[in-house]
All heavy atoms as an XYZ file, in Angstrom:
665
protein
N      -2.512     -8.315     -6.612
C      -1.496     -8.843     -5.759
C      -2.069     -9.980     -4.945
O      -3.253     -9.999     -4.647
C      -0.977     -7.753     -4.826
C      -0.180     -6.690     -5.537
S       0.394     -5.465     -4.380
C       0.011     -4.020     -5.331
N      -1.195    -10.910     -4.586
C      -1.639    -12.067     -3.821
C      -0.519    -12.515     -2.893
O       0.656    -12.242     -3.139
C      -2.019    -13.211     -4.751
N      -0.905    -13.197     -1.828
C       0.074    -13.752     -0.908
C       0.383    -12.804      0.231
O      -0.493    -12.114      0.741
N       1.649    -12.776      0.615
C       2.101    -12.013      1.774
C       2.828    -10.748      1.322
O       3.648    -10.792      0.414
C       3.053    -12.889      2.629
C       3.646    -12.094      3.770
C       2.327    -14.114      3.143
N       2.518     -9.630      1.971
C       3.263     -8.384      1.769
C       4.043     -8.127      3.047
O       3.455     -7.931      4.107
C       2.326     -7.212      1.490
C       1.516     -7.261      0.202
C       0.626     -6.028      0.092
C       2.418     -7.377     -1.010
N       5.364     -8.184      2.939
C       6.222     -7.935      4.097
C       7.543     -7.351      3.618
O       7.662     -6.965      2.453
C       6.416     -9.198      4.928
C       7.064    -10.337      4.156
O       7.684    -10.094      3.102
O       6.959    -11.492      4.615
N       8.524     -7.293      4.484
C       9.790     -6.664      4.120
C      10.485     -7.376      2.963
O      11.266     -6.754      2.250
C      10.741     -6.583      5.330
O      10.913     -7.893      5.877
C      10.185     -5.650      6.394
N      10.181     -8.639      2.745
C      10.808     -9.354      1.624
C      10.179     -8.989      0.291
O      10.786     -9.212     -0.755
C      10.746    -10.883      1.821
O       9.381    -11.300      1.827
C      11.423    -11.306      3.101
N       8.987     -8.435      0.309
C       8.299     -8.078     -0.936
C       8.221     -6.573     -1.163
O       7.771     -6.128     -2.221
C       6.865     -8.653     -0.952
O       6.137     -8.115      0.157
C       6.868    -10.164     -0.894
N       8.661     -5.782     -0.180
C       8.481     -4.324     -0.268
C       9.223     -3.678     -1.428
O       8.723     -2.720     -2.013
C       8.856     -3.648      1.050
C       7.737     -3.734      2.070
O       6.635     -4.193      1.763
N       8.020     -3.324      3.285
N      10.407     -4.172     -1.767
C      11.148     -3.573     -2.877
C      10.351     -3.737     -4.173
O      10.168     -2.777     -4.930
C      12.560     -4.185     -3.002
C      13.240     -3.734     -4.284
C      13.402     -3.817     -1.789
N       9.864     -4.943     -4.429
C       9.074     -5.190     -5.639
C       7.760     -4.416     -5.597
O       7.326     -3.856     -6.620
C       8.814     -6.680     -5.807
N       7.124     -4.368     -4.437
C       5.866     -3.631     -4.289
C       6.079     -2.149     -4.570
O       5.322     -1.536     -5.318
C       5.304     -3.827     -2.876
C       4.052     -3.035     -2.515
C       2.876     -3.415     -3.408
C       3.706     -3.244     -1.041
N       7.130     -1.582     -4.001
C       7.403     -0.156     -4.225
C       7.699      0.126     -5.696
O       7.205      1.099     -6.259
C       8.574      0.308     -3.362
C       8.844      1.783     -3.501
C       9.895      2.291     -2.542
O      10.657      1.482     -1.989
O       9.948      3.516     -2.364
N       8.485     -0.728     -6.315
C       8.817     -0.543     -7.736
C       7.551     -0.595     -8.597
O       7.338      0.251     -9.459
C       9.806     -1.617     -8.184
C      10.338     -1.391     -9.592
C      11.392     -2.414     -9.984
N      12.502     -2.426     -9.047
C      12.922     -3.528     -8.397
N      12.340     -4.687     -8.593
N      13.933     -3.461     -7.565
N       6.711     -1.565     -8.330
C       5.467     -1.728     -9.094
C       4.557     -0.507     -8.925
O       4.061      0.045     -9.902
C       4.760     -3.001     -8.638
S       3.162     -3.274     -9.406
N       4.360     -0.087     -7.677
C       3.481      1.058     -7.432
C       4.076      2.355     -7.964
O       3.355      3.197     -8.505
C       3.174      1.167     -5.939
C       2.316      0.038     -5.365
C       2.172      0.197     -3.855
C       0.948     -0.028     -6.032
N       5.386      2.522     -7.840
C       6.033      3.726     -8.375
C       5.861      3.804     -9.885
O       5.598      4.875    -10.434
C       7.512      3.742     -7.991
N       6.001      2.666    -10.565
C       5.782      2.634    -12.014
C       4.347      3.011    -12.364
O       4.110      3.785    -13.294
C       6.114      1.253    -12.588
C       7.599      0.954    -12.622
O       8.409      1.889    -12.434
O       7.950     -0.228    -12.823
N       3.389      2.461    -11.618
C       1.982      2.782    -11.877
C       1.709      4.266    -11.670
O       1.034      4.905    -12.483
C       1.077      1.952    -10.968
C       0.891      0.498    -11.344
C       0.137     -0.242    -10.243
C       0.143      0.380    -12.663
N       2.225      4.820    -10.577
C       2.010      6.243    -10.282
C       2.628      7.100    -11.374
O       2.027      8.071    -11.840
C       2.564      6.600     -8.883
C       2.610      8.102     -8.674
C       1.718      5.938     -7.789
N       3.834      6.739    -11.813
C       4.518      7.518    -12.858
C       3.777      7.436    -14.190
O       3.681      8.423    -14.918
C       5.953      7.027    -13.021
N       3.251      6.268    -14.516
C       2.571      6.074    -15.798
C       1.167      6.680    -15.820
O       0.635      6.954    -16.893
C       2.472      4.585    -16.126
C       3.800      3.940    -16.420
C       3.675      2.430    -16.546
O       2.580      1.881    -16.625
N       4.805      1.758    -16.554
N       0.580      6.849    -14.651
C      -0.809      7.311    -14.578
C      -0.930      8.550    -13.691
O      -1.801      8.624    -12.826
C      -1.706      6.184    -14.062
C      -1.639      4.948    -14.886
N      -2.260      4.833    -16.105
C      -0.982      3.776    -14.684
C      -2.006      3.641    -16.616
N      -1.230      2.984    -15.777
N      -0.054      9.516    -13.915
C      -0.055     10.752    -13.116
C      -1.436     11.405    -13.136
O      -2.070     11.515    -14.177
C       0.966     11.730    -13.666
C       2.387     11.269    -13.481
C       3.376     12.365    -13.890
N       4.735     11.881    -13.860
C       5.464     11.763    -12.761
N       4.956     12.103    -11.605
N       6.702     11.303    -12.824
N      -1.850     11.825    -11.932
C      -3.109     12.544    -11.824
C      -4.344     11.660    -11.907
O      -5.452     12.170    -11.975
N      -4.166     10.357    -11.883
C      -5.303      9.434    -12.016
C      -5.501      8.655    -10.726
O      -4.611      8.552     -9.900
C      -5.048      8.456    -13.149
C      -4.598      9.138    -14.415
C      -5.388      9.051    -15.648
N      -6.522      8.236    -15.758
C      -6.670      7.293    -16.672
N      -5.690      7.027    -17.513
N      -7.795      6.632    -16.778
N      -6.656      8.067    -10.601
C      -6.945      7.153     -9.496
C      -6.458      5.771     -9.913
O      -6.808      5.285    -10.988
C      -8.452      7.127     -9.168
C      -8.748      6.080     -8.113
C      -8.928      8.500     -8.727
N      -5.634      5.159     -9.071
C      -5.092      3.830     -9.347
C      -5.720      2.862     -8.353
O      -5.573      3.014     -7.142
C      -3.558      3.824     -9.208
C      -2.942      4.823    -10.188
C      -3.006      2.415     -9.408
C      -1.493      5.131     -9.916
N      -6.440      1.895     -8.871
C      -7.083      0.889     -8.031
C      -6.128     -0.284     -7.836
O      -5.616     -0.833     -8.815
C      -8.387      0.407     -8.673
C      -9.404      1.493     -8.789
N     -10.349      1.724     -7.826
C      -9.596      2.442     -9.740
C     -11.090      2.755     -8.178
N     -10.652      3.212     -9.339
N      -5.900     -0.642     -6.573
C      -4.993     -1.731     -6.239
C      -5.800     -2.808     -5.512
O      -6.315     -2.575     -4.416
C      -3.828     -1.242     -5.351
C      -2.877     -2.384     -5.034
C      -3.090     -0.086     -6.019
N      -5.914     -3.973     -6.139
C      -6.700     -5.068     -5.576
C      -5.817     -5.913     -4.660
O      -4.906     -6.605     -5.109
C      -7.269     -5.934     -6.703
C      -8.223     -6.996     -6.196
O      -8.322     -7.199     -4.961
O      -8.877     -7.625     -7.034
N      -6.095     -5.837     -3.362
C      -5.359     -6.595     -2.365
C      -6.223     -7.685     -1.733
O      -5.874     -8.214     -0.678
C      -4.827     -5.658     -1.275
C      -3.879     -4.551     -1.726
C      -3.540     -3.626     -0.557
C      -2.630     -5.123     -2.336
N      -7.323     -8.034     -2.365
C      -8.234     -9.012     -1.756
C      -7.625    -10.399     -1.658
O      -8.041    -11.195     -0.821
C      -9.570     -9.082     -2.514
O      -9.312     -9.390     -3.891
C     -10.341     -7.770     -2.409
N      -6.613    -10.708     -2.476
C      -5.966    -12.022     -2.404
C      -4.714    -12.008     -1.524
O      -4.033    -13.015     -1.396
C      -5.613    -12.514     -3.806
N      -4.432    -10.860     -0.903
C      -3.302    -10.786      0.023
C      -3.740    -11.416      1.342
O      -4.780    -11.074      1.889
C      -2.847     -9.316      0.219
C      -1.833     -9.199      1.340
C      -2.285     -8.774     -1.082
N      -2.928    -12.347      1.832
C      -3.281    -13.083      3.049
C      -2.714    -12.454      4.307
O      -3.244    -12.654      5.397
C      -2.797    -14.539      2.954
O      -1.390    -14.537      2.719
C      -3.523    -15.279      1.847
N      -1.633    -11.697      4.177
C      -0.993    -11.076      5.338
C      -0.236     -9.841      4.875
O       0.330     -9.820      3.791
C      -0.025    -12.072      5.985
O       0.617    -11.490      7.085
N      -0.236     -8.826      5.729
C       0.488     -7.590      5.402
C       1.184     -7.095      6.665
O       0.594     -7.068      7.743
C      -0.459     -6.528      4.800
C      -1.530     -6.104      5.762
C       0.312     -5.336      4.291
N       2.446     -6.733      6.530
C       3.204     -6.225      7.672
C       2.940     -4.728      7.840
O       2.460     -4.051      6.920
C       4.698     -6.466      7.458
O       5.185     -5.611      6.436
N       3.281     -4.221      9.019
C       3.136     -2.779      9.246
C       4.050     -1.997      8.313
O       3.685     -0.917      7.844
C       3.438     -2.435     10.699
C       2.379     -2.880     11.709
C       2.856     -2.597     13.120
C       1.051     -2.202     11.442
N       5.222     -2.531      8.020
C       6.137     -1.859      7.087
C       5.506     -1.765      5.698
O       5.653     -0.755      5.018
C       7.473     -2.594      7.023
N       4.795     -2.808      5.284
C       4.127     -2.779      3.977
C       2.957     -1.802      3.986
O       2.727     -1.105      2.990
C       3.659     -4.178      3.593
O       4.765     -5.042      3.441
N       2.236     -1.740      5.097
C       1.164     -0.749      5.211
C       1.745      0.658      5.115
O       1.189      1.522      4.437
C       0.415     -0.907      6.531
C      -0.518     -2.101      6.652
C      -1.084     -2.181      8.064
C      -1.633     -2.027      5.631
N       2.868      0.877      5.780
C       3.521      2.183      5.729
C       3.943      2.515      4.300
O       3.823      3.662      3.855
C       4.723      2.211      6.670
N       4.419      1.517      3.582
C       4.813      1.724      2.183
C       3.603      2.112      1.339
O       3.682      3.025      0.510
C       5.468      0.460      1.627
C       5.842      0.498      0.147
C       6.824      1.619     -0.146
C       6.420     -0.839     -0.270
N       2.475      1.462      1.557
C       1.258      1.808      0.818
C       0.841      3.253      1.107
O       0.450      3.993      0.203
C       0.131      0.838      1.161
C       0.298     -0.581      0.632
C      -0.698     -1.518      1.285
C       0.167     -0.623     -0.882
N       0.954      3.660      2.365
C       0.627      5.045      2.731
C       1.591      6.009      2.038
O       1.176      7.036      1.492
C       0.666      5.230      4.266
C       0.591      6.704      4.649
C      -0.463      4.442      4.919
N       2.883      5.684      2.040
C       3.878      6.537      1.387
C       3.617      6.651     -0.110
O       3.739      7.733     -0.694
C       5.283      5.992      1.647
N       3.262      5.538     -0.742
C       2.995      5.556     -2.183
C       1.723      6.352     -2.488
O       1.641      7.011     -3.516
C       2.904      4.136     -2.735
C       4.221      3.376     -2.679
S       5.623      4.251     -3.413
C       5.081      4.409     -5.098
N       0.746      6.299     -1.587
C      -0.447      7.121     -1.769
C      -0.061      8.597     -1.688
O      -0.549      9.412     -2.466
C      -1.509      6.781     -0.729
C      -2.778      7.587     -0.928
O      -3.332      7.569     -2.055
O      -3.219      8.249      0.028
N       0.846      8.928     -0.780
C       1.338     10.301     -0.686
C       2.016     10.742     -1.971
O       1.826     11.861     -2.442
N       2.805      9.841     -2.560
C       3.468     10.156     -3.834
C       2.430     10.396     -4.923
O       2.537     11.331     -5.720
C       4.401      9.022     -4.236
C       5.211      9.341     -5.470
C       6.101      8.215     -5.902
N       7.134      7.911     -4.932
C       8.093      7.022     -5.139
N       8.144      6.340     -6.270
N       8.999      6.805     -4.219
N       1.407      9.551     -4.961
C       0.343      9.716     -5.959
C      -0.369     11.052     -5.756
O      -0.659     11.758     -6.726
C      -0.645      8.558     -5.879
N      -0.633     11.413     -4.490
C      -1.305     12.691     -4.210
C      -0.469     13.879     -4.651
O      -1.021     14.877     -5.115
C      -1.647     12.802     -2.718
C      -2.931     12.142     -2.351
N      -4.134     12.783     -2.417
C      -3.186     10.879     -1.946
C      -5.098     11.950     -2.052
N      -4.542     10.777     -1.766
N       0.849     13.786     -4.515
C       1.709     14.890     -4.975
C       1.566     15.100     -6.480
O       1.759     16.193     -6.987
C       3.162     14.619     -4.602
C       3.460     14.886     -3.129
C       4.941     14.881     -2.834
N       5.576     13.602     -3.063
C       5.580     12.559     -2.225
N       4.935     12.659     -1.081
N       6.210     11.450     -2.528
N       1.217     14.026     -7.186
C       0.988     14.122     -8.632
C      -0.498     14.277     -8.955
O      -0.936     13.991    -10.067
C       1.528     12.867     -9.331
C       3.039     12.800     -9.318
O       3.675     13.865     -9.229
O       3.577     11.682     -9.391
N      -1.282     14.722     -7.946
C      -2.727     14.931     -8.098
C      -3.470     13.632     -8.407
O      -4.502     13.652     -9.083
C      -3.022     15.993     -9.142
S      -2.317     17.580     -8.734
N      -2.962     12.529     -7.939
C      -3.616     11.242     -8.124
C      -3.982     10.629     -6.786
O      -4.017     11.318     -5.766
N      -4.237      9.336     -6.808
C      -4.664      8.663     -5.590
C      -4.546      7.155     -5.775
O      -4.762      6.643     -6.871
C      -6.118      9.057     -5.317
C      -6.785      8.344     -4.208
C      -8.241      8.783     -4.028
O      -8.719      9.667     -4.778
O      -8.887      8.219     -3.162
N      -4.194      6.453     -4.695
C      -4.274      4.994     -4.676
C      -5.550      4.618     -3.943
O      -5.810      5.128     -2.855
C      -3.097      4.375     -3.919
C      -1.721      4.421     -4.538
C      -0.734      3.660     -3.655
C      -1.706      3.849     -5.932
N      -6.322      3.743     -4.528
C      -7.511      3.213     -3.851
C      -7.296      1.725     -3.673
O      -7.146      0.989     -4.652
C      -8.777      3.479     -4.648
C      -9.150      4.920     -4.610
C     -10.597      5.130     -4.913
N     -10.845      6.561     -4.969
C     -11.768      7.106     -5.708
N     -12.543      6.357     -6.464
N     -11.927      8.402     -5.708
N      -7.294      1.301     -2.418
C      -7.022     -0.090     -2.102
C      -8.316     -0.858     -1.922
O      -9.228     -0.405     -1.221
C      -6.201     -0.186     -0.815
C      -4.908      0.623     -0.771
C      -4.239      0.430      0.580
C      -3.986      0.244     -1.906
N      -8.382     -2.006     -2.560
C      -9.502     -2.920     -2.352
C      -8.988     -4.026     -1.452
O      -8.092     -4.779     -1.820
C      -9.975     -3.486     -3.688
C     -11.188     -4.363     -3.537
C     -11.764     -4.712     -4.881
N     -12.858     -5.627     -4.689
C     -13.087     -6.684     -5.432
N     -12.294     -6.942     -6.457
N     -14.083     -7.472     -5.185
N      -9.529     -4.087     -0.238
C      -9.042     -5.002      0.788
C     -10.046     -6.082      1.101
O     -11.264     -5.869      0.998
C      -8.750     -4.229      2.080
C      -7.838     -3.020      1.993
C      -7.829     -2.276      3.316
C      -6.437     -3.443      1.600
N      -9.543     -7.223      1.533
C     -10.418     -8.259      2.078
C     -10.905     -7.753      3.438
O     -10.273     -6.883      4.051
C      -9.657     -9.570      2.260
O      -8.687     -9.432      3.281
N     -12.014     -8.275      3.945
C     -12.479     -7.846      5.267
C     -11.413     -8.038      6.353
O     -11.256     -7.181      7.227
C     -13.705     -8.730      5.514
C     -14.209     -9.044      4.146
C     -12.974     -9.177      3.301
N     -10.647     -9.106      6.269
C      -9.604     -9.375      7.266
C      -8.519     -8.295      7.220
O      -8.100     -7.773      8.248
C      -8.992    -10.748      7.010
C      -7.923    -11.131      7.999
C      -7.503    -12.597      7.774
N      -6.475    -12.962      8.703
C      -5.186    -13.014      8.415
N      -4.772    -12.744      7.194
N      -4.303    -13.356      9.324
N      -8.056     -7.955      6.025
C      -7.036     -6.915      5.904
C      -7.579     -5.551      6.299
O      -6.857     -4.737      6.873
C      -6.485     -6.858      4.487
C      -5.406     -7.871      4.143
C      -4.914     -7.647      2.717
C      -4.258     -7.816      5.103
N      -8.826     -5.314      5.995
C      -9.437     -4.038      6.373
C      -9.427     -3.894      7.896
O      -9.080     -2.840      8.423
C     -10.860     -3.955      5.838
C     -11.474     -2.596      5.996
C     -12.804     -2.472      5.276
O     -13.130     -3.320      4.428
O     -13.508     -1.502      5.588
N      -9.763     -4.961      8.616
C      -9.736     -4.922     10.083
C      -8.315     -4.687     10.590
O      -8.092     -3.917     11.518
C     -10.315     -6.207     10.671
C     -11.832     -6.315     10.553
C     -12.383     -7.489     11.347
N     -11.845     -8.767     10.912
C     -12.347     -9.517      9.918
N     -13.415     -9.099      9.258
N     -11.803    -10.672      9.593
N      -7.338     -5.342      9.956
C      -5.927     -5.165     10.366
C      -5.491     -3.715     10.175
O      -4.841     -3.140     11.043
C      -5.039     -6.094      9.557
C      -3.558     -5.851      9.743
C      -2.851     -7.091     10.185
N      -1.421     -6.961     10.045
C      -0.611     -6.661     11.050
N      -1.102     -6.459     12.251
N       0.680     -6.574     10.867
N      -5.854     -3.123      9.066
C      -5.503     -1.727      8.808
C      -6.171     -0.804      9.818
O      -5.543      0.128     10.331
C      -5.894     -1.329      7.387
S      -4.923     -2.144      6.110
N      -7.427     -1.058     10.103
C      -8.146     -0.240     11.069
C      -7.501     -0.332     12.447
O      -7.357      0.674     13.138
C      -9.611     -0.662     11.149
C     -10.413     -0.258      9.938
C     -11.809     -0.861      9.917
O     -12.143     -1.695     10.802
O     -12.572     -0.509      9.007
N      -7.086     -1.539     12.854
C      -6.410     -1.706     14.147
C      -5.099     -0.936     14.172
O      -4.761     -0.290     15.154
C      -6.146     -3.183     14.446
C      -7.340     -3.913     15.007
C      -6.950     -5.248     15.615
N      -6.169     -6.105     14.734
C      -6.660     -6.974     13.865
N      -7.969     -7.116     13.745
N      -5.868     -7.711     13.116
N      -4.341     -1.009     13.089
C      -3.058     -0.312     13.017
C      -3.259      1.196     13.149
O      -2.503      1.870     13.855
C      -2.334     -0.642     11.719
N      -4.284      1.723     12.506
C      -4.563      3.157     12.584
C      -5.027      3.527     13.982
O      -4.599      4.531     14.551
C      -5.610      3.571     11.524
C      -6.108      4.978     11.762
C      -5.019      3.415     10.132
N      -5.877      2.691     14.583
C      -6.406      2.981     15.915
C      -5.296      3.089     16.959
O      -5.335      3.943     17.821
C      -7.390      1.897     16.348
C      -8.821      2.329     16.302
C      -9.757      1.407     17.062
N      -9.472      0.004     17.000
C      -9.910     -0.842     16.064
N     -10.653     -0.395     15.074
N      -9.610     -2.116     16.103
N      -4.318      2.218     16.897
C      -3.247      2.249     17.904
C      -2.130      3.205     17.510
O      -1.159      3.356     18.223
C      -2.669      0.841     18.176
C      -3.730     -0.079     18.733
C      -2.007      0.259     16.949
N      -2.279      3.844     16.372
C      -1.291      4.814     15.935
C       0.009      4.178     15.483
O       1.062      4.793     15.526
N      -0.056      2.923     15.058
C       1.154      2.217     14.623
C       1.551      2.688     13.239
O       0.755      2.667     12.317
C       0.896      0.713     14.617
N       2.790      3.115     13.122
C       3.321      3.502     11.819
C       4.811      3.197     11.818
O       5.539      3.661     12.667
C       3.095      4.984     11.531
C       3.540      5.383     10.163
C       2.712      5.185      9.078
C       4.795      5.908      9.947
C       3.127      5.534      7.797
C       5.220      6.257      8.680
C       4.384      6.064      7.604
N       5.227      2.404     10.858
C       6.622      2.039     10.725
C       7.097      2.551      9.377
O       6.489      2.255      8.360
C       6.807      0.504     10.794
C       8.265      0.129     10.601
C       6.256     -0.043     12.109
N       8.157      3.340      9.379
C       8.679      3.855      8.110
C       9.211      2.716      7.273
O       9.881      1.820      7.782
C       9.805      4.850      8.366
O       9.313      5.962      9.045
N       8.899      2.720      5.974
C       9.430      1.667      5.110
C      10.940      1.769      5.018
O      11.498      2.859      5.047
C       8.778      1.934      3.748
C       8.220      3.306      3.834
C       8.080      3.679      5.277
N      11.601      0.620      4.928
C      13.054      0.584      4.801
C      13.458      1.061      3.417
O      12.804      0.777      2.437
C      13.574     -0.831      4.997
C      13.486     -1.268      6.411
C      14.151     -2.618      6.543
N      14.063     -3.011      7.940
C      14.489     -4.142      8.400
N      15.028     -5.021      7.583
N      14.389     -4.438      9.664
N      14.533      1.726      3.327
C      15.085      2.198      2.048
C      16.348      1.454      1.763
O      17.106      1.086      2.514
C      15.362      3.702      2.098
C      14.108      4.492      2.262
C      13.547      4.788      0.920
N      12.265      5.428      1.117
C      11.338      5.384      0.230
N      11.501      4.735     -0.878
N      10.216      5.986      0.412
């Protein structure tokens, strides 16, 4: 994935990840986000939700983040920020 992950991309992101989880049940799915330049809290919440879906199928999402995105995720977790993804 590359570019910006926000509410305008969440539908496509969810569809893509749901397909991967369904096709690879019980497996570890590596998601390369190193080319993502910005991610919204809603998109982070969606990634967490999709990881939960993968875990229900005995799988897992493993995210590869750029150092900048890793810091953003850590800050979001530290302040307890969580926004439910829009349906």
